[in-house]
N, CA, C and O atoms as CSV, one atom per row, in Angstrom:
chain,resi,resn,atom,element,x,y,z
A,1,MET,N,N,-73.827,-43.372,14.147
A,1,MET,CA,C,-73.376,-42.789,12.899
A,1,MET,C,C,-73.773,-43.722,11.760
A,1,MET,O,O,-73.558,-44.930,11.851
A,2,SER,N,N,-74.338,-43.187,10.710
A,2,SER,CA,C,-74.773,-44.003,9.588
A,2,SER,C,C,-73.579,-44.448,8.749
A,2,SER,O,O,-72.469,-43.935,8.892
A,3,PHE,N,N,-73.834,-45.407,7.880
A,3,PHE,CA,C,-72.809,-45.916,6.975
A,3,PHE,C,C,-72.217,-44.782,6.141
A,3,PHE,O,O,-70.997,-44.684,6.003
A,4,PHE,N,N,-73.080,-43.922,5.582
A,4,PHE,CA,C,-72.596,-42.833,4.745
A,4,PHE,C,C,-71.824,-41.790,5.538
A,4,PHE,O,O,-70.884,-41.190,5.018
A,5,ASP,N,N,-72.205,-41.569,6.776
A,5,ASP,CA,C,-71.455,-40.644,7.633
A,5,ASP,C,C,-70.044,-41.151,7.849
A,5,ASP,O,O,-69.086,-40.378,7.840
A,6,LYS,N,N,-69.921,-42.461,8.043
A,6,LYS,CA,C,-68.593,-43.044,8.256
A,6,LYS,C,C,-67.717,-42.884,7.024
A,6,LYS,O,O,-66.519,-42.628,7.144
A,7,ILE,N,N,-68.299,-43.032,5.849
A,7,ILE,CA,C,-67.528,-42.934,4.611
A,7,ILE,C,C,-67.164,-41.491,4.287
A,7,ILE,O,O,-66.025,-41.198,3.924
A,8,PHE,N,N,-68.134,-40.594,4.418
A,8,PHE,CA,C,-67.940,-39.237,3.938
A,8,PHE,C,C,-67.647,-38.217,5.018
A,8,PHE,O,O,-67.489,-37.035,4.713
A,9,SER,N,N,-67.573,-38.628,6.239
A,9,SER,CA,C,-67.289,-37.712,7.328
A,9,SER,C,C,-65.883,-37.153,7.197
A,9,SER,O,O,-64.970,-37.860,6.770
A,10,SER,N,N,-65.703,-35.890,7.559
A,10,SER,CA,C,-64.367,-35.294,7.539
A,10,SER,C,C,-63.644,-35.505,8.858
A,10,SER,O,O,-62.493,-35.096,9.011
A,11,ASP,N,N,-64.321,-36.148,9.821
A,11,ASP,CA,C,-63.661,-36.429,11.089
A,11,ASP,C,C,-62.544,-37.421,10.853
A,11,ASP,O,O,-62.705,-38.377,10.093
A,12,SER,N,N,-61.430,-37.204,11.491
A,12,SER,CA,C,-60.311,-38.118,11.355
A,12,SER,C,C,-60.310,-39.085,12.519
A,12,SER,O,O,-60.883,-38.816,13.575
A,13,SER,N,N,-59.665,-40.202,12.311
A,13,SER,CA,C,-59.614,-41.182,13.392
A,13,SER,C,C,-58.722,-40.702,14.528
A,13,SER,O,O,-58.731,-41.296,15.606
A,14,ALA,N,N,-57.958,-39.648,14.313
A,14,ALA,CA,C,-57.113,-39.123,15.376
A,14,ALA,C,C,-57.936,-38.491,16.486
A,14,ALA,O,O,-57.407,-38.166,17.548
A,15,ASN,N,N,-59.220,-38.319,16.245
A,15,ASN,CA,C,-60.083,-37.757,17.277
A,15,ASN,C,C,-60.622,-38.815,18.221
A,15,ASN,O,O,-61.308,-38.485,19.188
A,16,SER,N,N,-60.332,-40.055,17.964
A,16,SER,CA,C,-60.806,-41.151,18.798
A,16,SER,C,C,-60.158,-41.076,20.169
A,16,SER,O,O,-58.984,-40.729,20.295
A,17,SER,N,N,-60.939,-41.408,21.204
A,17,SER,CA,C,-60.409,-41.306,22.565
A,17,SER,C,C,-59.405,-42.407,22.884
A,17,SER,O,O,-58.601,-42.249,23.802
A,18,ASP,N,N,-59.431,-43.516,22.150
A,18,ASP,CA,C,-58.506,-44.607,22.446
A,18,ASP,C,C,-57.332,-44.633,21.479
A,18,ASP,O,O,-56.732,-45.688,21.269
A,19,THR,N,N,-57.003,-43.524,20.901
A,19,THR,CA,C,-55.963,-43.459,19.890
A,19,THR,C,C,-54.573,-43.273,20.499
A,19,THR,O,O,-54.431,-42.805,21.629
A,20,PHE,N,N,-53.571,-43.642,19.740
A,20,PHE,CA,C,-52.182,-43.452,20.146
A,20,PHE,C,C,-51.619,-42.133,19.619
A,20,PHE,O,O,-50.496,-41.758,19.955
A,21,TRP,N,N,-52.390,-41.438,18.802
A,21,TRP,CA,C,-51.910,-40.203,18.189
A,21,TRP,C,C,-51.820,-39.052,19.185
A,21,TRP,O,O,-52.631,-38.927,20.102
A,22,LYS,N,N,-50.803,-38.214,18.972
A,22,LYS,CA,C,-50.732,-36.886,19.580
A,22,LYS,C,C,-50.991,-35.917,18.433
A,22,LYS,O,O,-50.387,-36.047,17.369
A,23,ASN,N,N,-51.865,-34.965,18.632
A,23,ASN,CA,C,-52.212,-34.035,17.554
A,23,ASN,C,C,-51.249,-32.867,17.479
A,23,ASN,O,O,-50.780,-32.357,18.497
A,24,ILE,N,N,-50.965,-32.456,16.259
A,24,ILE,CA,C,-50.230,-31.210,16.016
A,24,ILE,C,C,-51.267,-30.201,15.536
A,24,ILE,O,O,-51.853,-30.341,14.462
A,25,GLN,N,N,-51.474,-29.174,16.368
A,25,GLN,CA,C,-52.460,-28.151,16.052
A,25,GLN,C,C,-51.885,-26.741,16.163
A,25,GLN,O,O,-52.593,-25.753,15.965
A,26,SER,N,N,-50.592,-26.661,16.482
A,26,SER,CA,C,-49.952,-25.356,16.634
A,26,SER,C,C,-48.456,-25.509,16.377
A,26,SER,O,O,-47.929,-26.620,16.326
A,27,GLU,N,N,-47.793,-24.380,16.219
A,27,GLU,CA,C,-46.335,-24.419,16.064
A,27,GLU,C,C,-45.680,-24.967,17.330
A,27,GLU,O,O,-44.641,-25.624,17.264
A,28,GLU,N,N,-46.290,-24.696,18.478
A,28,GLU,CA,C,-45.756,-25.216,19.737
A,28,GLU,C,C,-45.819,-26.745,19.758
A,28,GLU,O,O,-44.886,-27.400,20.223
A,29,ASP,N,N,-46.918,-27.311,19.256
A,29,ASP,CA,C,-47.025,-28.774,19.172
A,29,ASP,C,C,-45.943,-29.338,18.261
A,29,ASP,O,O,-45.337,-30.364,18.571
A,30,LEU,N,N,-45.703,-28.674,17.149
A,30,LEU,CA,C,-44.651,-29.115,16.229
A,30,LEU,C,C,-43.286,-29.034,16.906
A,30,LEU,O,O,-42.476,-29.954,16.787
A,31,ASP,N,N,-43.031,-27.942,17.612
A,31,ASP,CA,C,-41.761,-27.788,18.324
A,31,ASP,C,C,-41.568,-28.908,19.353
A,31,ASP,O,O,-40.459,-29.418,19.513
A,32,LYS,N,N,-42.647,-29.292,20.051
A,32,LYS,CA,C,-42.574,-30.389,21.030
A,32,LYS,C,C,-42.225,-31.702,20.345
A,32,LYS,O,O,-41.416,-32.478,20.853
A,33,ALA,N,N,-42.836,-31.948,19.192
A,33,ALA,CA,C,-42.558,-33.184,18.456
A,33,ALA,C,C,-41.096,-33.233,18.024
A,33,ALA,O,O,-40.435,-34.263,18.157
A,34,ILE,N,N,-40.604,-32.127,17.514
A,34,ILE,CA,C,-39.210,-32.084,17.075
A,34,ILE,C,C,-38.277,-32.263,18.264
A,34,ILE,O,O,-37.299,-33.005,18.176
A,35,ALA,N,N,-38.567,-31.597,19.367
A,35,ALA,CA,C,-37.742,-31.738,20.572
A,35,ALA,C,C,-37.776,-33.171,21.099
A,35,ALA,O,O,-36.748,-33.704,21.517
A,36,GLU,N,N,-38.953,-33.793,21.078
A,36,GLU,CA,C,-39.082,-35.167,21.562
A,36,GLU,C,C,-38.233,-36.139,20.745
A,36,GLU,O,O,-37.802,-37.174,21.252
A,37,SER,N,N,-37.999,-35.803,19.490
A,37,SER,CA,C,-37.211,-36.685,18.628
A,37,SER,C,C,-35.749,-36.772,19.050
A,37,SER,O,O,-35.010,-37.617,18.545
A,38,ASN,N,N,-35.326,-35.912,19.966
A,38,ASN,CA,C,-33.967,-36.009,20.507
A,38,ASN,C,C,-33.841,-37.170,21.484
A,38,ASN,O,O,-32.736,-37.645,21.746
A,39,ASP,N,N,-34.972,-37.632,22.028
A,39,ASP,CA,C,-34.971,-38.721,22.998
A,39,ASP,C,C,-35.567,-40.011,22.445
A,39,ASP,O,O,-35.251,-41.103,22.916
A,40,LYS,N,N,-36.426,-39.877,21.449
A,40,LYS,CA,C,-37.186,-41.018,20.956
A,40,LYS,C,C,-37.569,-40.759,19.502
A,40,LYS,O,O,-37.751,-39.610,19.102
A,41,LYS,N,N,-37.689,-41.806,18.726
A,41,LYS,CA,C,-38.116,-41.661,17.336
A,41,LYS,C,C,-39.537,-41.090,17.304
A,41,LYS,O,O,-40.405,-41.511,18.069
A,42,VAL,N,N,-39.756,-40.131,16.411
A,42,VAL,CA,C,-41.053,-39.482,16.256
A,42,VAL,C,C,-41.507,-39.656,14.810
A,42,VAL,O,O,-40.722,-39.519,13.871
A,43,VAL,N,N,-42.791,-39.960,14.658
A,43,VAL,CA,C,-43.388,-40.087,13.335
A,43,VAL,C,C,-44.509,-39.061,13.227
A,43,VAL,O,O,-45.386,-38.990,14.087
A,44,ILE,N,N,-44.469,-38.274,12.168
A,44,ILE,CA,C,-45.541,-37.326,11.883
A,44,ILE,C,C,-46.317,-37.852,10.682
A,44,ILE,O,O,-45.742,-38.125,9.628
A,45,PHE,N,N,-47.627,-37.991,10.853
A,45,PHE,CA,C,-48.504,-38.394,9.752
A,45,PHE,C,C,-49.291,-37.180,9.319
A,45,PHE,O,O,-50.083,-36.638,10.090
A,46,LYS,N,N,-49.074,-36.744,8.075
A,46,LYS,CA,C,-49.818,-35.618,7.503
A,46,LYS,C,C,-50.964,-36.188,6.689
A,46,LYS,O,O,-50.759,-36.954,5.747
A,47,HIS,N,N,-52.183,-35.799,7.072
A,47,HIS,CA,C,-53.387,-36.411,6.514
A,47,HIS,C,C,-54.333,-35.367,5.942
A,47,HIS,O,O,-54.588,-34.335,6.561
A,48,SER,N,N,-54.849,-35.652,4.749
A,48,SER,CA,C,-55.880,-34.808,4.156
A,48,SER,C,C,-57.237,-35.436,4.425
A,48,SER,O,O,-57.534,-36.524,3.933
A,49,THR,N,N,-58.049,-34.755,5.201
A,49,THR,CA,C,-59.365,-35.270,5.565
A,49,THR,C,C,-60.342,-35.242,4.393
A,49,THR,O,O,-61.453,-35.760,4.506
A,50,ARG,N,N,-59.950,-34.653,3.289
A,50,ARG,CA,C,-60.817,-34.589,2.107
A,50,ARG,C,C,-60.473,-35.651,1.069
A,50,ARG,O,O,-61.123,-35.726,0.026
A,51,CYS,N,N,-59.478,-36.459,1.335
A,51,CYS,CA,C,-58.965,-37.394,0.335
A,51,CYS,C,C,-59.217,-38.841,0.754
A,51,CYS,O,O,-58.777,-39.275,1.819
A,52,GLN,N,N,-59.922,-39.573,-0.084
A,52,GLN,CA,C,-60.208,-40.977,0.224
A,52,GLN,C,C,-58.940,-41.828,0.238
A,52,GLN,O,O,-58.849,-42.777,1.017
A,53,ILE,N,N,-57.977,-41.514,-0.593
A,53,ILE,CA,C,-56.712,-42.252,-0.593
A,53,ILE,C,C,-56.006,-42.042,0.745
A,53,ILE,O,O,-55.495,-42.990,1.340
A,54,SER,N,N,-55.983,-40.807,1.207
A,54,SER,CA,C,-55.351,-40.505,2.488
A,54,SER,C,C,-56.044,-41.250,3.623
A,54,SER,O,O,-55.384,-41.762,4.528
A,55,LYS,N,N,-57.375,-41.313,3.578
A,55,LYS,CA,C,-58.124,-42.034,4.616
A,55,LYS,C,C,-57.770,-43.523,4.618
A,55,LYS,O,O,-57.615,-44.125,5.680
A,56,ARG,N,N,-57.643,-44.109,3.438
A,56,ARG,CA,C,-57.303,-45.526,3.343
A,56,ARG,C,C,-55.882,-45.776,3.864
A,56,ARG,O,O,-55.649,-46.718,4.620
A,57,VAL,N,N,-54.953,-44.938,3.459
A,57,VAL,CA,C,-53.564,-45.083,3.900
A,57,VAL,C,C,-53.472,-44.907,5.417
A,57,VAL,O,O,-52.753,-45.649,6.086
A,58,LEU,N,N,-54.194,-43.930,5.957
A,58,LEU,CA,C,-54.211,-43.712,7.398
A,58,LEU,C,C,-54.727,-44.953,8.124
A,58,LEU,O,O,-54.123,-45.400,9.099
A,59,SER,N,N,-55.819,-45.496,7.661
A,59,SER,CA,C,-56.406,-46.680,8.285
A,59,SER,C,C,-55.425,-47.857,8.272
A,59,SER,O,O,-55.265,-48.550,9.278
A,60,ASN,N,N,-54.777,-48.075,7.139
A,60,ASN,CA,C,-53.797,-49.161,7.034
A,60,ASN,C,C,-52.616,-48.940,7.980
A,60,ASN,O,O,-52.151,-49.873,8.634
A,61,PHE,N,N,-52.139,-47.696,8.044
A,61,PHE,CA,C,-51.009,-47.381,8.908
A,61,PHE,C,C,-51.380,-47.563,10.375
A,61,PHE,O,O,-50.597,-48.106,11.155
A,62,GLU,N,N,-52.569,-47.111,10.750
A,62,GLU,CA,C,-53.024,-47.287,12.133
A,62,GLU,C,C,-53.100,-48.767,12.505
A,62,GLU,O,O,-52.742,-49.144,13.620
A,63,SER,N,N,-53.554,-49.587,11.598
A,63,SER,CA,C,-53.612,-51.032,11.856
A,63,SER,C,C,-52.212,-51.601,12.075
A,63,SER,O,O,-52.002,-52.432,12.959
A,64,GLU,N,N,-51.266,-51.151,11.270
A,64,GLU,CA,C,-49.885,-51.604,11.440
A,64,GLU,C,C,-49.335,-51.198,12.810
A,64,GLU,O,O,-48.721,-52.005,13.507
A,65,VAL,N,N,-49.564,-49.945,13.181
A,65,VAL,CA,C,-49.035,-49.434,14.447
A,65,VAL,C,C,-49.654,-50.187,15.624
A,65,VAL,O,O,-48.946,-50.577,16.553
A,66,LYS,N,N,-50.958,-50.389,15.587
A,66,LYS,CA,C,-51.642,-51.073,16.688
A,66,LYS,C,C,-51.154,-52.509,16.858
A,66,LYS,O,O,-51.192,-53.044,17.966
A,67,ALA,N,N,-50.702,-53.133,15.788
A,67,ALA,CA,C,-50.219,-54.510,15.850
A,67,ALA,C,C,-48.717,-54.586,16.109
A,67,ALA,O,O,-48.144,-55.675,16.133
A,68,SER,N,N,-48.088,-53.449,16.301
A,68,SER,CA,C,-46.632,-53.386,16.431
A,68,SER,C,C,-46.207,-53.039,17.853
A,68,SER,O,O,-47.000,-52.559,18.663
A,69,ASP,N,N,-44.950,-53.293,18.128
A,69,ASP,CA,C,-44.373,-52.874,19.409
A,69,ASP,C,C,-43.221,-51.891,19.187
A,69,ASP,O,O,-42.369,-51.730,20.061
A,70,LYS,N,N,-43.192,-51.239,18.031
A,70,LYS,CA,C,-42.136,-50.265,17.732
A,70,LYS,C,C,-42.204,-49.118,18.730
A,70,LYS,O,O,-43.278,-48.612,19.056
A,71,ASP,N,N,-41.036,-48.726,19.201
A,71,ASP,CA,C,-40.942,-47.660,20.187
A,71,ASP,C,C,-40.800,-46.312,19.477
A,71,ASP,O,O,-39.697,-45.896,19.121
A,72,ALA,N,N,-41.906,-45.656,19.285
A,72,ALA,CA,C,-41.931,-44.345,18.645
A,72,ALA,C,C,-43.137,-43.589,19.173
A,72,ALA,O,O,-44.064,-44.173,19.734
A,73,THR,N,N,-43.105,-42.282,18.982
A,73,THR,CA,C,-44.251,-41.449,19.310
A,73,THR,C,C,-44.852,-40.990,17.995
A,73,THR,O,O,-44.136,-40.571,17.086
A,74,TYR,N,N,-46.173,-41.072,17.900
A,74,TYR,CA,C,-46.881,-40.801,16.655
A,74,TYR,C,C,-47.683,-39.513,16.766
A,74,TYR,O,O,-48.539,-39.361,17.638
A,75,TYR,N,N,-47.385,-38.595,15.865
A,75,TYR,CA,C,-48.081,-37.316,15.796
A,75,TYR,C,C,-48.923,-37.264,14.532
A,75,TYR,O,O,-48.538,-37.792,13.489
A,76,PHE,N,N,-50.063,-36.626,14.640
A,76,PHE,CA,C,-51.030,-36.529,13.553
A,76,PHE,C,C,-51.278,-35.072,13.215
A,76,PHE,O,O,-51.489,-34.247,14.103
A,77,LEU,N,N,-51.252,-34.758,11.918
A,77,LEU,CA,C,-51.562,-33.400,11.466
A,77,LEU,C,C,-52.670,-33.455,10.425
A,77,LEU,O,O,-52.523,-34.087,9.379
A,78,ASP,N,N,-53.780,-32.789,10.722
A,78,ASP,CA,C,-54.846,-32.580,9.746
A,78,ASP,C,C,-54.399,-31.398,8.899
A,78,ASP,O,O,-54.536,-30.244,9.304
A,79,LEU,N,N,-53.859,-31.697,7.713
A,79,LEU,CA,C,-53.246,-30.619,6.943
A,79,LEU,C,C,-54.252,-29.702,6.267
A,79,LEU,O,O,-53.880,-28.626,5.798
A,80,ILE,N,N,-55.501,-30.094,6.207
A,80,ILE,CA,C,-56.517,-29.177,5.684
A,80,ILE,C,C,-56.792,-28.087,6.719
A,80,ILE,O,O,-56.857,-26.902,6.393
A,81,LYS,N,N,-56.948,-28.503,7.945
A,81,LYS,CA,C,-57.253,-27.579,9.034
A,81,LYS,C,C,-56.035,-26.739,9.440
A,81,LYS,O,O,-56.171,-25.589,9.858
A,82,TYR,N,N,-54.853,-27.332,9.310
A,82,TYR,CA,C,-53.631,-26.674,9.792
A,82,TYR,C,C,-52.585,-26.580,8.673
A,82,TYR,O,O,-51.428,-26.954,8.860
A,83,ARG,N,N,-53.002,-26.085,7.532
A,83,ARG,CA,C,-52.104,-26.000,6.376
A,83,ARG,C,C,-50.855,-25.167,6.652
A,83,ARG,O,O,-49.775,-25.556,6.207
A,84,PRO,N,N,-50.943,-24.035,7.367
A,84,PRO,CA,C,-49.716,-23.281,7.648
A,84,PRO,C,C,-48.677,-24.123,8.421
A,84,PRO,O,O,-47.473,-23.965,8.217
A,85,ILE,N,N,-49.144,-24.999,9.293
A,85,ILE,CA,C,-48.211,-25.850,10.038
A,85,ILE,C,C,-47.623,-26.906,9.101
A,85,ILE,O,O,-46.444,-27.243,9.211
A,86,SER,N,N,-48.426,-27.420,8.195
A,86,SER,CA,C,-47.920,-28.356,7.202
A,86,SER,C,C,-46.813,-27.704,6.372
A,86,SER,O,O,-45.783,-28.322,6.100
A,87,ASN,N,N,-47.035,-26.455,5.977
A,87,ASN,CA,C,-46.012,-25.723,5.224
A,87,ASN,C,C,-44.754,-25.516,6.060
A,87,ASN,O,O,-43.640,-25.601,5.544
A,88,LYS,N,N,-44.932,-25.245,7.347
A,88,LYS,CA,C,-43.785,-25.053,8.246
A,88,LYS,C,C,-42.988,-26.350,8.381
A,88,LYS,O,O,-41.758,-26.325,8.412
A,89,ILE,N,N,-43.686,-27.475,8.461
A,89,ILE,CA,C,-43.004,-28.766,8.525
A,89,ILE,C,C,-42.134,-28.941,7.286
A,89,ILE,O,O,-40.966,-29.318,7.393
A,90,ALA,N,N,-42.696,-28.670,6.117
A,90,ALA,CA,C,-41.947,-28.805,4.867
A,90,ALA,C,C,-40.711,-27.908,4.875
A,90,ALA,O,O,-39.620,-28.341,4.504
A,91,ASP,N,N,-40.888,-26.665,5.297
A,91,ASP,CA,C,-39.771,-25.715,5.314
A,91,ASP,C,C,-38.727,-26.065,6.362
A,91,ASP,O,O,-37.536,-26.149,6.061
A,92,ASP,N,N,-39.181,-26.267,7.600
A,92,ASP,CA,C,-38.248,-26.473,8.713
A,92,ASP,C,C,-37.504,-27.802,8.619
A,92,ASP,O,O,-36.340,-27.898,9.010
A,93,LEU,N,N,-38.178,-28.823,8.100
A,93,LEU,CA,C,-37.560,-30.153,8.045
A,93,LEU,C,C,-37.014,-30.481,6.662
A,93,LEU,O,O,-36.493,-31.574,6.440
A,94,ASP,N,N,-37.132,-29.538,5.733
A,94,ASP,CA,C,-36.614,-29.692,4.368
A,94,ASP,C,C,-37.153,-30.958,3.695
A,94,ASP,O,O,-36.406,-31.754,3.125
A,95,VAL,N,N,-38.480,-31.112,3.784
A,95,VAL,CA,C,-39.166,-32.264,3.191
A,95,VAL,C,C,-40.263,-31.720,2.276
A,95,VAL,O,O,-41.090,-30.914,2.701
A,96,THR,N,N,-40.264,-32.156,1.038
A,96,THR,CA,C,-41.289,-31.726,0.097
A,96,THR,C,C,-42.660,-32.156,0.590
A,96,THR,O,O,-42.846,-33.300,1.006
A,97,HIS,N,N,-43.628,-31.232,0.542
A,97,HIS,CA,C,-44.989,-31.518,0.993
A,97,HIS,C,C,-45.636,-32.594,0.131
A,97,HIS,O,O,-45.594,-32.532,-1.098
A,98,GLN,N,N,-46.232,-33.577,0.789
A,98,GLN,CA,C,-47.035,-34.610,0.145
A,98,GLN,C,C,-48.250,-34.852,1.029
A,98,GLN,O,O,-48.292,-34.425,2.183
A,99,SER,N,N,-49.225,-35.537,0.475
A,99,SER,CA,C,-50.393,-35.931,1.266
A,99,SER,C,C,-51.010,-37.170,0.639
A,99,SER,O,O,-51.326,-37.180,-0.551
A,100,PRO,N,N,-51.178,-38.190,1.422
A,100,PRO,CA,C,-50.724,-38.375,2.800
A,100,PRO,C,C,-49.213,-38.547,2.836
A,100,PRO,O,O,-48.580,-38.846,1.824
A,101,GLN,N,N,-48.654,-38.353,4.015
A,101,GLN,CA,C,-47.198,-38.427,4.158
A,101,GLN,C,C,-46.832,-38.766,5.588
A,101,GLN,O,O,-47.478,-38.305,6.530
A,102,ILE,N,N,-45.788,-39.577,5.751
A,102,ILE,CA,C,-45.183,-39.718,7.073
A,102,ILE,C,C,-43.765,-39.186,6.996
A,102,ILE,O,O,-43.076,-39.305,5.983
A,103,ILE,N,N,-43.363,-38.601,8.096
A,103,ILE,CA,C,-42.002,-38.093,8.249
A,103,ILE,C,C,-41.482,-38.662,9.554
A,103,ILE,O,O,-42.106,-38.505,10.604
A,104,VAL,N,N,-40.331,-39.329,9.483
A,104,VAL,CA,C,-39.705,-39.912,10.659
A,104,VAL,C,C,-38.604,-38.958,11.117
A,104,VAL,O,O,-37.729,-38.574,10.341
A,105,LEU,N,N,-38.670,-38.586,12.400
A,105,LEU,CA,C,-37.690,-37.663,12.973
A,105,LEU,C,C,-36.804,-38.365,13.983
A,105,LEU,O,O,-37.268,-39.167,14.793
A,106,GLU,N,N,-35.532,-38.049,13.918
A,106,GLU,CA,C,-34.574,-38.452,14.932
A,106,GLU,C,C,-33.622,-37.293,15.152
A,106,GLU,O,O,-33.139,-36.688,14.195
A,107,ASN,N,N,-33.351,-36.983,16.412
A,107,ASN,CA,C,-32.436,-35.901,16.769
A,107,ASN,C,C,-32.774,-34.586,16.082
A,107,ASN,O,O,-31.888,-33.866,15.621
A,108,GLY,N,N,-34.072,-34.281,16.020
A,108,GLY,CA,C,-34.519,-33.008,15.478
A,108,GLY,C,C,-34.509,-32.888,13.969
A,108,GLY,O,O,-34.757,-31.806,13.436
A,109,LYS,N,N,-34.226,-33.981,13.265
A,109,LYS,CA,C,-34.124,-33.938,11.808
A,109,LYS,C,C,-34.974,-35.021,11.167
A,109,LYS,O,O,-35.175,-36.092,11.740
A,110,ALA,N,N,-35.468,-34.731,9.972
A,110,ALA,CA,C,-36.196,-35.735,9.198
A,110,ALA,C,C,-35.176,-36.720,8.626
A,110,ALA,O,O,-34.272,-36.336,7.885
A,111,VAL,N,N,-35.337,-37.994,8.983
A,111,VAL,CA,C,-34.409,-39.014,8.489
A,111,VAL,C,C,-35.038,-39.889,7.408
A,111,VAL,O,O,-34.327,-40.515,6.622
A,112,LYS,N,N,-36.358,-39.932,7.367
A,112,LYS,CA,C,-37.073,-40.687,6.334
A,112,LYS,C,C,-38.422,-40.016,6.112
A,112,LYS,O,O,-38.967,-39.368,7.006
A,113,ASN,N,N,-38.946,-40.185,4.907
A,113,ASN,CA,C,-40.311,-39.757,4.632
A,113,ASN,C,C,-40.847,-40.576,3.482
A,113,ASN,O,O,-40.093,-41.077,2.648
A,114,ALA,N,N,-42.160,-40.704,3.447
A,114,ALA,CA,C,-42.823,-41.447,2.384
A,114,ALA,C,C,-44.220,-40.900,2.195
A,114,ALA,O,O,-44.787,-40.281,3.095
A,115,SER,N,N,-44.765,-41.134,1.024
A,115,SER,CA,C,-46.130,-40.698,0.767
A,115,SER,C,C,-46.908,-41.796,0.056
A,115,SER,O,O,-46.350,-42.740,-0.503
A,116,HIS,N,N,-48.216,-41.625,0.105
A,116,HIS,CA,C,-49.171,-42.504,-0.557
A,116,HIS,C,C,-48.914,-43.975,-0.234
A,116,HIS,O,O,-48.810,-44.334,0.939
A,117,SER,N,N,-48.809,-44.826,-1.242
A,117,SER,CA,C,-48.699,-46.267,-1.017
A,117,SER,C,C,-47.342,-46.686,-0.450
A,117,SER,O,O,-47.162,-47.845,-0.078
A,118,ASN,N,N,-46.407,-45.778,-0.381
A,118,ASN,CA,C,-45.095,-46.093,0.213
A,118,ASN,C,C,-45.082,-45.938,1.726
A,118,ASN,O,O,-44.083,-46.257,2.371
A,119,ILE,N,N,-46.181,-45.451,2.302
A,119,ILE,CA,C,-46.272,-45.286,3.744
A,119,ILE,C,C,-46.410,-46.659,4.388
A,119,ILE,O,O,-47.324,-47.424,4.081
A,120,SER,N,N,-45.479,-46.947,5.287
A,120,SER,CA,C,-45.478,-48.241,5.969
A,120,SER,C,C,-44.721,-48.113,7.284
A,120,SER,O,O,-43.805,-47.302,7.418
A,121,LEU,N,N,-45.116,-48.912,8.228
A,121,LEU,CA,C,-44.432,-48.921,9.513
A,121,LEU,C,C,-42.986,-49.396,9.370
A,121,LEU,O,O,-42.169,-49.146,10.256
A,122,SER,N,N,-42.663,-50.064,8.292
A,122,SER,CA,C,-41.296,-50.527,8.073
A,122,SER,C,C,-40.302,-49.367,7.978
A,122,SER,O,O,-39.100,-49.575,8.144
A,123,LEU,N,N,-40.784,-48.156,7.715
A,123,LEU,CA,C,-39.911,-46.987,7.668
A,123,LEU,C,C,-39.530,-46.484,9.063
A,123,LEU,O,O,-38.585,-45.711,9.219
A,124,VAL,N,N,-40.262,-46.924,10.049
A,124,VAL,CA,C,-40.062,-46.412,11.416
A,124,VAL,C,C,-38.944,-47.127,12.074
A,124,VAL,O,O,-38.621,-46.841,13.226
């Protein structure tokens, strides 16, 4: 892949084979994430593949997670590709839509959320 492909590609790092992300690509995936939050902390990262700020925030967050031992499950949503699911997250979890955004779930409910430069593993 060329330098420019890496910068301007719409591929997200969540497609990497060595990633810790679980993808949300359907309402069923979202339901699984919410259900899983009854047993373990769940983090949903909503990412815009068209936004350079979102790409930078995602990269920084991934670096934090990889260097951490926090016990959580991390879900990734490409909100450009799956906008209806992004809207459902906002409605079902009563969280205003932002991009980029993380939403921390516990016991089926959003307990914290942050967007843009406020996204940090310290919220988990």
